[in-house]
N, CA, C and O atoms as CSV, one atom per row, in Angstrom:
chain,resi,resn,atom,element,x,y,z
A,1,MET,N,N,112.463,40.162,125.921
A,1,MET,CA,C,113.556,40.068,125.465
A,1,MET,C,C,113.840,42.022,125.850
A,1,MET,O,O,112.982,42.899,125.956
A,2,SER,N,N,115.235,42.123,125.963
A,2,SER,CA,C,115.857,43.565,126.268
A,2,SER,C,C,117.095,43.145,125.700
A,2,SER,O,O,117.592,42.063,125.386
A,3,GLY,N,N,117.581,44.849,125.653
A,3,GLY,CA,C,119.036,44.966,125.061
A,3,GLY,C,C,118.774,46.260,124.384
A,3,GLY,O,O,117.725,46.899,124.470
A,4,TYR,N,N,119.927,46.613,123.639
A,4,TYR,CA,C,120.321,47.844,123.131
A,4,TYR,C,C,118.696,48.097,122.159
A,4,TYR,O,O,118.178,47.227,121.459
A,5,GLY,N,N,118.224,49.319,122.348
A,5,GLY,CA,C,117.213,49.454,121.651
A,5,GLY,C,C,115.641,48.916,122.112
A,5,GLY,O,O,114.537,49.411,121.886
A,6,LYS,N,N,116.018,47.765,122.806
A,6,LYS,CA,C,114.905,47.190,122.968
A,6,LYS,C,C,114.552,47.091,124.498
A,6,LYS,O,O,114.878,46.027,125.024
A,7,PRO,N,N,113.925,48.048,125.318
A,7,PRO,CA,C,113.903,48.199,126.841
A,7,PRO,C,C,113.217,46.976,127.326
A,7,PRO,O,O,112.870,46.146,126.486
A,8,PRO,N,N,113.001,46.786,128.486
A,8,PRO,CA,C,111.902,45.568,129.062
A,8,PRO,C,C,110.447,45.922,128.557
A,8,PRO,O,O,110.118,47.022,128.114
A,9,PRO,N,N,109.768,45.006,128.669
A,9,PRO,CA,C,108.340,45.294,128.354
A,9,PRO,C,C,107.545,46.325,129.349
A,9,PRO,O,O,106.637,47.077,128.994
A,10,GLU,N,N,108.015,46.213,130.510
A,10,GLU,CA,C,107.080,47.007,131.414
A,10,GLU,C,C,107.584,48.452,131.322
A,10,GLU,O,O,106.894,49.275,131.923
A,11,HIS,N,N,108.552,48.856,130.744
A,11,HIS,CA,C,109.016,50.310,130.022
A,11,HIS,C,C,109.139,50.712,128.941
A,11,HIS,O,O,109.838,51.674,128.622
A,12,ARG,N,N,108.334,49.889,128.061
A,12,ARG,CA,C,108.201,50.466,126.639
A,12,ARG,C,C,106.824,51.185,126.973
A,12,ARG,O,O,106.217,51.304,128.037
A,13,PHE,N,N,106.473,51.740,125.334
A,13,PHE,CA,C,105.580,52.672,125.226
A,13,PHE,C,C,104.222,51.598,125.264
A,13,PHE,O,O,104.301,50.508,124.696
A,14,LYS,N,N,103.068,51.990,125.935
A,14,LYS,CA,C,102.080,51.356,125.486
A,14,LYS,C,C,101.241,51.431,124.228
A,14,LYS,O,O,101.496,52.456,123.596
A,15,LYS,N,N,100.421,50.750,123.731
A,15,LYS,CA,C,100.011,50.799,122.189
A,15,LYS,C,C,99.122,51.974,122.400
A,15,LYS,O,O,98.155,51.820,123.146
A,16,GLY,N,N,99.359,53.312,121.749
A,16,GLY,CA,C,98.587,54.128,121.209
A,16,GLY,C,C,98.862,55.409,122.235
A,16,GLY,O,O,98.070,56.327,122.445
A,17,GLN,N,N,99.950,55.273,122.719
A,17,GLN,CA,C,100.728,56.104,123.738
A,17,GLN,C,C,101.923,56.784,123.026
A,17,GLN,O,O,102.743,55.938,122.667
A,18,SER,N,N,102.214,57.838,122.764
A,18,SER,CA,C,103.348,58.591,122.200
A,18,SER,C,C,104.429,58.950,123.153
A,18,SER,O,O,104.216,59.313,124.310
A,19,GLY,N,N,105.777,58.811,122.523
A,19,GLY,CA,C,106.738,58.954,123.290
A,19,GLY,C,C,107.183,60.440,123.878
A,19,GLY,O,O,108.042,60.751,124.704
A,20,ASN,N,N,106.309,61.171,123.166
A,20,ASN,CA,C,106.570,62.751,123.783
A,20,ASN,C,C,105.157,63.279,124.009
A,20,ASN,O,O,104.846,64.143,123.189
A,21,PRO,N,N,104.278,62.998,124.858
A,21,PRO,CA,C,103.211,63.376,124.872
A,21,PRO,C,C,102.683,64.557,124.896
A,21,PRO,O,O,101.520,64.789,124.565
A,22,LYS,N,N,103.731,65.635,125.401
A,22,LYS,CA,C,103.494,67.359,125.063
A,22,LYS,C,C,103.894,67.784,123.605
A,22,LYS,O,O,103.451,68.751,122.986
A,23,GLY,N,N,104.686,67.001,123.245
A,23,GLY,CA,C,105.202,67.665,122.119
A,23,GLY,C,C,106.112,68.417,122.080
A,23,GLY,O,O,106.599,68.754,123.159
A,24,ARG,N,N,106.672,68.952,120.839
A,24,ARG,CA,C,107.549,70.168,120.750
A,24,ARG,C,C,106.727,71.383,121.165
A,24,ARG,O,O,105.551,71.657,120.924
A,25,PRO,N,N,107.578,71.982,121.794
A,25,PRO,CA,C,106.946,73.591,121.883
A,25,PRO,C,C,106.784,74.521,120.915
A,25,PRO,O,O,107.743,74.717,120.169
A,26,LYS,N,N,105.745,75.166,120.752
A,26,LYS,CA,C,105.290,75.955,119.610
A,26,LYS,C,C,106.358,77.025,119.589
A,26,LYS,O,O,106.827,77.371,120.674
A,27,LYS,N,N,106.788,77.579,118.493
A,27,LYS,CA,C,107.928,78.877,118.368
A,27,LYS,C,C,106.634,80.173,119.041
A,27,LYS,O,O,105.418,80.310,118.904
A,28,LYS,N,N,107.546,80.802,119.664
A,28,LYS,CA,C,106.895,81.923,120.342
A,28,LYS,C,C,106.986,83.039,119.030
A,28,LYS,O,O,108.089,83.417,118.636
A,29,ARG,N,N,105.642,83.551,118.362
A,29,ARG,CA,C,105.525,84.632,117.245
A,29,ARG,C,C,105.535,85.953,117.725
A,29,ARG,O,O,104.916,86.195,118.762
A,30,PRO,N,N,106.065,86.739,117.208
A,30,PRO,CA,C,106.033,88.372,117.452
A,30,PRO,C,C,104.631,88.557,117.328
A,30,PRO,O,O,104.053,87.835,116.516
A,31,PRO,N,N,103.816,89.583,118.132
A,31,PRO,CA,C,102.635,89.974,118.158
A,31,PRO,C,C,102.142,90.761,116.851
A,31,PRO,O,O,102.786,91.740,116.477
A,32,GLU,N,N,101.200,90.412,116.277
A,32,GLU,CA,C,100.710,90.661,114.841
A,32,GLU,C,C,100.781,92.447,114.597
A,32,GLU,O,O,101.399,93.073,113.735
A,33,GLU,N,N,99.740,93.037,115.906
A,33,GLU,CA,C,99.921,94.288,115.966
A,33,GLU,C,C,101.128,95.022,116.835
A,33,GLU,O,O,101.904,94.411,117.570
A,34,VAL,N,N,101.135,96.409,116.614
A,34,VAL,CA,C,102.344,97.298,116.841
A,34,VAL,C,C,101.557,97.578,118.104
A,34,VAL,O,O,100.331,97.684,118.160
A,35,PRO,N,N,102.415,97.686,119.115
A,35,PRO,CA,C,101.762,98.050,120.514
A,35,PRO,C,C,101.310,99.566,120.614
A,35,PRO,O,O,101.783,100.389,119.831
A,36,THR,N,N,100.386,99.930,121.591
A,36,THR,CA,C,99.875,101.339,121.143
A,36,THR,C,C,100.670,102.502,121.305
A,36,THR,O,O,100.757,103.518,120.616
A,37,LYS,N,N,101.341,102.086,122.552
A,37,LYS,CA,C,102.537,103.126,122.599
A,37,LYS,C,C,103.376,103.476,121.130
A,37,LYS,O,O,103.416,104.536,120.504
A,38,LEU,N,N,103.910,102.388,120.893
A,38,LEU,CA,C,104.877,102.743,119.705
A,38,LEU,C,C,104.072,103.210,118.719
A,38,LEU,O,O,104.332,104.317,118.248
A,39,ARG,N,N,102.808,102.362,118.163
A,39,ARG,CA,C,102.090,103.092,117.229
A,39,ARG,C,C,102.008,104.428,117.412
A,39,ARG,O,O,102.259,105.135,116.436
A,40,ASP,N,N,101.648,105.052,118.665
A,40,ASP,CA,C,101.142,106.665,118.711
A,40,ASP,C,C,102.520,107.114,118.391
A,40,ASP,O,O,102.498,107.745,117.335
A,41,VAL,N,N,103.602,107.038,118.853
A,41,VAL,CA,C,105.202,107.525,118.513
A,41,VAL,C,C,105.428,107.764,117.107
A,41,VAL,O,O,105.678,108.813,116.513
A,42,ILE,N,N,105.273,106.443,116.650
A,42,ILE,CA,C,105.298,106.335,114.968
A,42,ILE,C,C,104.513,107.218,114.027
A,42,ILE,O,O,104.930,107.688,112.969
A,43,LEU,N,N,103.265,107.383,114.586
A,43,LEU,CA,C,102.326,108.090,113.818
A,43,LEU,C,C,102.879,109.718,114.047
A,43,LEU,O,O,103.139,110.494,113.128
A,44,ALA,N,N,102.964,109.958,115.232
A,44,ALA,CA,C,103.518,111.357,115.828
A,44,ALA,C,C,104.546,111.953,114.972
A,44,ALA,O,O,104.556,113.030,114.377
A,45,GLU,N,N,105.473,110.939,115.050
A,45,GLU,CA,C,106.808,111.337,113.930
A,45,GLU,C,C,106.446,111.520,112.718
A,45,GLU,O,O,106.659,112.542,112.066
A,46,ALA,N,N,105.792,110.395,112.291
A,46,ALA,CA,C,105.309,110.708,110.556
A,46,ALA,C,C,104.513,112.206,110.404
A,46,ALA,O,O,104.715,112.849,109.374
A,47,TRP,N,N,103.847,112.605,111.172
A,47,TRP,CA,C,103.083,113.628,110.725
A,47,TRP,C,C,103.904,114.868,111.381
A,47,TRP,O,O,103.721,115.972,110.869
A,48,ARG,N,N,104.537,114.790,112.161
A,48,ARG,CA,C,105.750,116.081,112.616
A,48,ARG,C,C,105.973,116.724,111.566
A,48,ARG,O,O,106.409,116.184,110.549
A,49,GLN,N,N,105.649,118.227,111.680
A,49,GLN,CA,C,106.043,119.150,110.495
A,49,GLN,C,C,107.630,119.574,110.740
A,49,GLN,O,O,108.117,119.871,111.831
A,50,VAL,N,N,108.387,119.527,109.338
A,50,VAL,CA,C,109.888,119.285,109.348
A,50,VAL,C,C,110.084,120.522,108.249
A,50,VAL,O,O,109.565,120.470,107.134
A,51,SER,N,N,110.854,121.580,108.679
A,51,SER,CA,C,111.527,122.740,107.781
A,51,SER,C,C,112.736,122.194,107.138
A,51,SER,O,O,113.640,121.579,107.705
A,52,PHE,N,N,112.642,122.501,105.849
A,52,PHE,CA,C,114.229,122.003,105.132
A,52,PHE,C,C,114.096,123.134,104.292
A,52,PHE,O,O,113.075,123.822,104.314
A,53,VAL,N,N,115.034,123.365,103.573
A,53,VAL,CA,C,115.531,124.361,102.486
A,53,VAL,C,C,115.746,123.738,101.072
A,53,VAL,O,O,116.475,122.769,100.859
A,54,GLU,N,N,114.826,124.595,99.873
A,54,GLU,CA,C,114.628,123.621,98.774
A,54,GLU,C,C,115.057,124.822,97.888
A,54,GLU,O,O,114.151,125.644,98.028
A,55,ALA,N,N,115.744,125.196,97.268
A,55,ALA,CA,C,115.905,126.099,96.031
A,55,ALA,C,C,116.024,127.334,96.831
A,55,ALA,O,O,115.492,128.348,96.379
A,56,GLY,N,N,116.696,127.393,98.044
A,56,GLY,CA,C,116.662,128.836,98.630
A,56,GLY,C,C,115.540,129.192,99.311
A,56,GLY,O,O,115.610,130.165,100.061
A,57,GLN,N,N,114.314,128.473,99.173
A,57,GLN,CA,C,113.291,128.408,100.002
A,57,GLN,C,C,112.850,127.742,101.097
A,57,GLN,O,O,112.740,126.523,100.967
A,58,THR,N,N,112.544,128.265,102.232
A,58,THR,CA,C,112.301,127.117,103.182
A,58,THR,C,C,110.871,126.444,103.250
A,58,THR,O,O,109.993,127.173,103.712
A,59,ILE,N,N,110.615,125.575,102.987
A,59,ILE,CA,C,109.367,124.661,102.934
A,59,ILE,C,C,109.095,123.789,104.580
A,59,ILE,O,O,109.938,123.215,105.269
A,60,THR,N,N,107.895,123.935,104.787
A,60,THR,CA,C,107.303,123.229,106.099
A,60,THR,C,C,106.522,122.004,105.558
A,60,THR,O,O,105.487,122.134,104.904
A,61,GLU,N,N,107.103,120.752,105.884
A,61,GLU,CA,C,105.803,119.542,105.574
A,61,GLU,C,C,105.921,118.514,106.394
A,61,GLU,O,O,106.957,118.408,107.051
A,62,PRO,N,N,105.034,117.697,106.496
A,62,PRO,CA,C,105.007,116.480,107.569
A,62,PRO,C,C,106.300,115.682,107.283
A,62,PRO,O,O,107.025,115.901,106.312
A,63,MET,N,N,106.467,114.962,107.997
A,63,MET,CA,C,107.958,113.798,107.412
A,63,MET,C,C,107.268,113.018,106.637
A,63,MET,O,O,107.855,112.790,105.580
A,64,VAL,N,N,106.282,112.533,106.739
A,64,VAL,CA,C,105.777,111.754,105.720
A,64,VAL,C,C,106.225,111.876,104.294
A,64,VAL,O,O,106.837,111.080,103.582
A,65,ALA,N,N,105.539,113.659,103.953
A,65,ALA,CA,C,105.691,113.997,102.765
A,65,ALA,C,C,107.300,113.918,102.050
A,65,ALA,O,O,107.664,113.723,100.890
A,66,ILE,N,N,108.053,114.170,103.335
A,66,ILE,CA,C,109.502,114.763,102.655
A,66,ILE,C,C,110.351,113.264,102.552
A,66,ILE,O,O,111.313,113.210,101.786
A,67,VAL,N,N,109.982,112.121,103.307
A,67,VAL,CA,C,110.403,111.118,102.947
A,67,VAL,C,C,109.697,110.434,101.595
A,67,VAL,O,O,110.462,109.814,100.856
A,68,MET,N,N,108.395,110.502,101.256
A,68,MET,CA,C,108.251,110.049,99.845
A,68,MET,C,C,108.646,110.963,98.927
A,68,MET,O,O,108.957,110.544,97.811
A,69,ARG,N,N,108.707,112.303,99.194
A,69,ARG,CA,C,109.710,113.021,98.159
A,69,ARG,C,C,111.064,112.298,97.897
A,69,ARG,O,O,111.362,111.891,96.774
A,70,GLN,N,N,111.844,112.163,98.948
A,70,GLN,CA,C,113.128,111.724,98.693
A,70,GLN,C,C,112.883,110.494,98.159
A,70,GLN,O,O,113.707,110.357,97.255
A,71,ILE,N,N,112.310,109.690,98.221
A,71,ILE,CA,C,112.236,108.202,97.888
A,71,ILE,C,C,111.917,108.428,96.243
A,71,ILE,O,O,112.492,107.675,95.456
A,72,GLY,N,N,111.085,109.371,95.769
A,72,GLY,CA,C,110.528,109.724,94.442
A,72,GLY,C,C,111.882,110.356,93.765
A,72,GLY,O,O,112.258,110.017,92.643
A,73,LEU,N,N,112.443,111.140,94.433
A,73,LEU,CA,C,113.918,111.331,93.919
A,73,LEU,C,C,114.916,110.793,93.549
A,73,LEU,O,O,115.616,111.139,92.597
A,74,ALA,N,N,115.141,109.530,94.557
A,74,ALA,CA,C,116.050,108.529,94.467
A,74,ALA,C,C,115.579,107.769,93.538
A,74,ALA,O,O,116.518,107.225,92.957
A,75,GLY,N,N,114.444,107.430,93.062
A,75,GLY,CA,C,114.037,106.430,92.193
A,75,GLY,C,C,114.166,107.388,90.814
A,75,GLY,O,O,114.453,106.847,89.747
A,76,ALA,N,N,113.984,108.544,90.878
A,76,ALA,CA,C,114.450,109.111,89.442
A,76,ALA,C,C,115.693,109.249,89.269
A,76,ALA,O,O,115.958,109.890,88.252
A,77,LYS,N,N,116.992,108.731,90.145
A,77,LYS,CA,C,118.072,109.067,90.072
A,77,LYS,C,C,118.581,107.994,89.924
A,77,LYS,O,O,119.704,107.874,90.413
A,78,LYS,N,N,117.986,106.809,89.210
A,78,LYS,CA,C,118.117,105.391,88.888
A,78,LYS,C,C,118.157,104.616,89.919
A,78,LYS,O,O,118.655,103.524,89.646
A,79,ASP,N,N,117.720,104.780,91.368
A,79,ASP,CA,C,117.889,103.768,92.606
A,79,ASP,C,C,116.551,102.951,92.177
A,79,ASP,O,O,115.447,103.493,92.187
A,80,LYS,N,N,116.765,101.502,91.772
A,80,LYS,CA,C,115.717,100.742,91.270
A,80,LYS,C,C,115.019,100.378,92.292
A,80,LYS,O,O,113.841,100.078,92.101
A,81,ILE,N,N,115.555,100.322,93.569
A,81,ILE,CA,C,114.654,99.965,94.884
A,81,ILE,C,C,113.745,100.664,95.239
A,81,ILE,O,O,112.609,100.294,95.536
A,82,ALA,N,N,114.357,102.199,95.235
A,82,ALA,CA,C,113.596,103.088,95.406
A,82,ALA,C,C,112.387,103.551,94.462
A,82,ALA,O,O,111.322,103.962,94.924
A,83,GLY,N,N,112.623,103.456,93.264
A,83,GLY,CA,C,111.835,103.671,92.064
A,83,GLY,C,C,110.496,102.739,92.181
A,83,GLY,O,O,109.320,103.072,92.030
A,84,ARG,N,N,111.142,101.265,92.548
A,84,ARG,CA,C,109.804,100.321,92.629
A,84,ARG,C,C,108.929,100.572,93.820
A,84,ARG,O,O,107.708,100.458,93.720
A,85,MET,N,N,109.530,100.921,94.979
A,85,MET,CA,C,109.003,101.346,96.194
A,85,MET,C,C,108.069,102.347,95.859
A,85,MET,O,O,106.878,102.056,95.962
A,86,PHE,N,N,108.459,103.714,95.394
A,86,PHE,CA,C,107.669,104.496,95.018
A,86,PHE,C,C,106.647,104.399,94.132
A,86,PHE,O,O,105.603,105.006,94.370
A,87,ILE,N,N,106.788,103.604,92.947
A,87,ILE,CA,C,105.716,103.159,91.960
A,87,ILE,C,C,104.444,102.189,92.948
A,87,ILE,O,O,103.257,102.344,92.659
A,88,GLN,N,N,104.807,101.328,93.965
A,88,GLN,CA,C,104.293,100.692,94.556
A,88,GLN,C,C,103.083,101.218,95.383
A,88,GLN,O,O,101.889,100.918,95.419
A,89,LEU,N,N,104.064,102.351,96.200
A,89,LEU,CA,C,103.027,102.873,97.211
A,89,LEU,C,C,102.114,103.984,96.515
A,89,LEU,O,O,101.087,104.488,96.971
A,90,THR,N,N,102.772,104.251,95.243
A,90,THR,CA,C,101.988,105.255,94.160
A,90,THR,C,C,100.299,104.499,93.850
A,90,THR,O,O,99.176,104.983,93.991
A,91,GLN,N,N,100.669,103.398,93.473
A,91,GLN,CA,C,99.662,102.314,92.967
A,91,GLN,C,C,98.574,102.001,94.027
A,91,GLN,O,O,97.359,101.955,93.832
A,92,GLU,N,N,99.404,101.748,95.463
A,92,GLU,CA,C,98.426,101.370,96.284
A,92,GLU,C,C,97.633,102.596,97.054
A,92,GLU,O,O,96.702,102.314,97.809
A,93,ALA,N,N,97.970,103.756,96.873
A,93,ALA,CA,C,97.601,104.832,97.284
A,93,ALA,C,C,96.470,105.362,96.482
A,93,ALA,O,O,95.470,105.909,96.947
A,94,GLU,N,N,96.791,105.093,94.938
A,94,GLU,CA,C,95.369,105.307,93.978
A,94,GLU,C,C,94.217,104.685,93.831
A,94,GLU,O,O,93.151,105.135,93.410
A,95,ALA,N,N,94.639,103.018,94.414
A,95,ALA,CA,C,93.580,102.286,94.344
A,95,ALA,C,C,92.910,102.338,95.700
A,95,ALA,O,O,91.719,102.048,95.817
A,96,SER,N,N,93.661,102.702,96.727
A,96,SER,CA,C,92.658,102.988,97.857
A,96,SER,C,C,91.774,104.396,97.490
A,96,SER,O,O,90.582,104.474,97.785
A,97,LYS,N,N,92.293,105.179,97.008
A,97,LYS,CA,C,91.330,106.470,96.714
A,97,LYS,C,C,90.416,105.949,95.897
A,97,LYS,O,O,89.331,106.340,96.328
A,98,GLU,N,N,90.234,105.203,94.841
A,98,GLU,CA,C,89.353,104.785,93.960
A,98,GLU,C,C,88.264,104.162,94.657
A,98,GLU,O,O,87.092,104.426,94.389
A,99,LEU,N,N,88.703,103.130,95.773
A,99,LEU,CA,C,87.832,102.525,96.560
A,99,LEU,C,C,87.017,103.380,97.600
A,99,LEU,O,O,85.915,103.011,98.006
A,100,ASP,N,N,87.661,104.614,98.028
A,100,ASP,CA,C,86.837,105.328,98.799
A,100,ASP,C,C,85.957,106.390,97.991
A,100,ASP,O,O,85.004,106.971,98.509
A,101,GLN,N,N,86.344,106.573,96.760
A,101,GLN,CA,C,85.477,107.219,96.119
A,101,GLN,C,C,84.459,106.673,95.294
A,101,GLN,O,O,83.565,107.273,94.697
A,102,ALA,N,N,84.761,105.198,95.344
A,102,ALA,CA,C,83.379,104.313,95.143
A,102,ALA,C,C,82.527,104.029,96.096
A,102,ALA,O,O,81.319,104.000,95.858
A,103,ARG,N,N,82.967,103.808,97.165
A,103,ARG,CA,C,82.129,103.661,98.450
A,103,ARG,C,C,81.328,105.283,98.713
A,103,ARG,O,O,80.099,105.324,98.760
A,104,ALA,N,N,82.027,106.354,98.847
A,104,ALA,CA,C,81.075,107.527,98.849
A,104,ALA,C,C,80.146,107.643,98.382
A,104,ALA,O,O,80.024,107.112,97.278
A,105,PRO,N,N,79.006,108.382,98.945
A,105,PRO,CA,C,77.486,108.495,98.013
A,105,PRO,C,C,77.648,109.507,97.278
A,105,PRO,O,O,78.142,110.543,97.724
A,106,SER,N,N,77.271,109.376,96.069
A,106,SER,CA,C,77.420,110.485,95.128
A,106,SER,C,C,76.263,111.632,95.332
A,106,SER,O,O,75.046,111.473,95.418
A,107,PRO,N,N,76.873,112.579,95.370
A,107,PRO,CA,C,75.635,113.846,95.505
A,107,PRO,C,C,74.649,113.794,94.508
A,107,PRO,O,O,74.899,113.468,93.347
A,108,MET,N,N,73.409,114.141,94.967
A,108,MET,CA,C,72.202,114.079,94.330
A,108,MET,C,C,72.514,115.391,93.044
A,108,MET,O,O,73.099,116.474,93.036
A,109,ALA,N,N,71.792,114.606,92.099
A,109,ALA,CA,C,71.596,115.605,90.889
A,109,ALA,C,C,70.836,116.724,91.188
A,109,ALA,O,O,69.862,116.477,91.899
A,110,GLU,N,N,71.022,118.143,90.784
A,110,GLU,CA,C,69.837,118.929,90.900
A,110,GLU,C,C,68.641,118.589,89.747
A,110,GLU,O,O,68.861,118.407,88.549
A,111,PRO,N,N,67.591,118.558,90.278
A,111,PRO,CA,C,66.200,118.252,89.565
A,111,PRO,C,C,66.367,119.154,88.493
A,111,PRO,O,O,66.934,120.246,88.536
A,112,ASP,N,N,65.733,118.514,87.363
A,112,ASP,CA,C,65.597,119.511,86.078
A,112,ASP,C,C,63.983,120.024,86.266
A,112,ASP,O,O,63.028,119.394,85.813
A,113,TRP,N,N,63.867,121.419,87.099
A,113,TRP,CA,C,62.586,121.883,87.233
A,113,TRP,C,C,61.855,122.427,85.878
A,113,TRP,O,O,60.660,122.683,86.026
A,114,GLU,N,N,62.385,122.633,84.624
A,114,GLU,CA,C,61.725,122.802,83.550
A,114,GLU,C,C,60.742,121.794,83.114
A,114,GLU,O,O,59.712,122.211,82.583
A,115,ASN,N,N,60.927,120.429,83.277
A,115,ASN,CA,C,60.503,119.308,82.639
A,115,ASN,C,C,59.545,118.585,83.908
A,115,ASN,O,O,58.759,117.698,83.573
A,116,CYS,N,N,59.625,118.948,85.215
A,116,CYS,CA,C,58.939,118.431,86.167
A,116,CYS,C,C,57.307,118.558,86.061
A,116,CYS,O,O,56.937,119.451,85.300
A,117,VAL,N,N,56.564,118.012,86.526
A,117,VAL,CA,C,55.073,117.913,86.416
A,117,VAL,C,C,54.915,118.723,87.703
A,117,VAL,O,O,55.576,118.584,88.732
A,118,THR,N,N,53.596,119.883,87.395
A,118,THR,CA,C,53.458,120.173,88.605
A,118,THR,C,C,52.505,119.459,89.692
A,118,THR,O,O,52.806,118.266,89.730
A,119,TYR,N,N,51.670,119.704,90.411
A,119,TYR,CA,C,50.916,119.210,91.334
A,119,TYR,C,C,49.563,118.847,90.626
A,119,TYR,O,O,48.868,117.835,90.538
A,120,GLU,N,N,49.509,120.115,90.169
A,120,GLU,CA,C,47.939,120.121,89.481
A,120,GLU,C,C,48.075,119.477,88.197
A,120,GLU,O,O,46.990,119.072,87.779
A,121,GLN,N,N,48.995,119.263,87.480
A,121,GLN,CA,C,49.238,118.261,86.569
A,121,GLN,C,C,48.908,117.095,86.777
A,121,GLN,O,O,48.019,116.524,86.145
A,122,ALA,N,N,49.734,116.467,87.902
A,122,ALA,CA,C,49.690,115.140,88.363
A,122,ALA,C,C,47.965,115.157,89.005
A,122,ALA,O,O,47.244,114.245,88.600
A,123,GLN,N,N,47.603,115.771,89.588
A,123,GLN,CA,C,46.180,115.399,90.130
A,123,GLN,C,C,45.095,115.356,89.041
A,123,GLN,O,O,44.075,114.671,89.113
A,124,GLU,N,N,45.437,116.179,88.010
A,124,GLU,CA,C,44.569,115.961,86.494
A,124,GLU,C,C,44.815,114.623,85.954
A,124,GLU,O,O,43.843,114.021,85.498
A,125,VAL,N,N,45.938,114.079,85.935
A,125,VAL,CA,C,46.327,112.439,85.213
A,125,VAL,C,C,45.665,111.583,85.998
A,125,VAL,O,O,44.979,110.713,85.460
A,126,TYR,N,N,45.773,111.698,87.887
A,126,TYR,CA,C,45.334,110.898,88.537
A,126,TYR,C,C,43.542,110.811,88.388
A,126,TYR,O,O,42.817,109.818,88.330
A,127,MET,N,N,43.244,112.101,88.360
A,127,MET,CA,C,41.599,111.887,88.181
A,127,MET,C,C,41.124,111.271,87.014
A,127,MET,O,O,40.114,110.571,87.093
A,128,ARG,N,N,41.802,111.452,85.754
A,128,ARG,CA,C,41.324,110.665,84.571
A,128,ARG,C,C,41.673,109.580,84.497
A,128,ARG,O,O,41.230,108.938,83.544
A,129,MET,N,N,42.584,108.914,85.425
A,129,MET,CA,C,42.893,107.465,85.485
A,129,MET,C,C,41.759,106.647,86.182
A,129,MET,O,O,41.337,105.522,85.912
A,130,ILE,N,N,41.337,107.643,87.280
A,130,ILE,CA,C,40.181,106.789,88.236
A,130,ILE,C,C,38.925,107.340,87.627
A,130,ILE,O,O,37.910,107.216,88.313
A,131,GLY,N,N,38.837,107.810,86.689
A,131,GLY,CA,C,37.310,108.128,85.823
A,131,GLY,C,C,36.701,109.289,86.487
A,131,GLY,O,O,35.524,109.271,86.127
A,132,ARG,N,N,36.857,110.106,87.125
A,132,ARG,CA,C,36.435,111.040,88.006
A,132,ARG,C,C,35.900,112.451,86.812
A,132,ARG,O,O,34.887,113.151,86.839
A,133,LYS,N,N,36.995,112.440,85.917
A,133,LYS,CA,C,36.985,113.718,84.872
A,133,LYS,C,C,36.775,113.284,83.121
A,133,LYS,O,O,36.755,114.168,82.265
C-alpha cells in the first residue's frame, strides 16, 4: 500500500539499510598546531627588544617582559581579569620551574676527605677478612 509517508515497497529502504548511508559531514576543525611560519613570527615578535622610558630612564627589554609587566601593573590597579591572569601565569611558571629543578641532576656532593679510608686501610681490612693476616 502506498500513499503519504508510505512509498511503494520497491522504493522503501531495505532492512538494515540507512536512509543516509554517507551520514552528515563532520565539522572541519582548525588544526591543533599553529603553522610553523606564524609560530616563528609570534616568537620573534615576543622576544624582540623594545625600548621604553620609565621614570626618566630608558629601558630595553623583550616584548614578553614588557607585556608581563603591564599585566602585573594592571592587576595591581584593581583590574581583576589582569590580576587573575598574572597570578595564573606566575603559578604556572613557578610550577614549571619546580619541575625543571626536580628533573635536573643534582650536583655531586664534595667527598669528605677527612673521614675517607685510605687504600692501605682498605687492603688491611680485606686481608683480615680473608684470613691472610
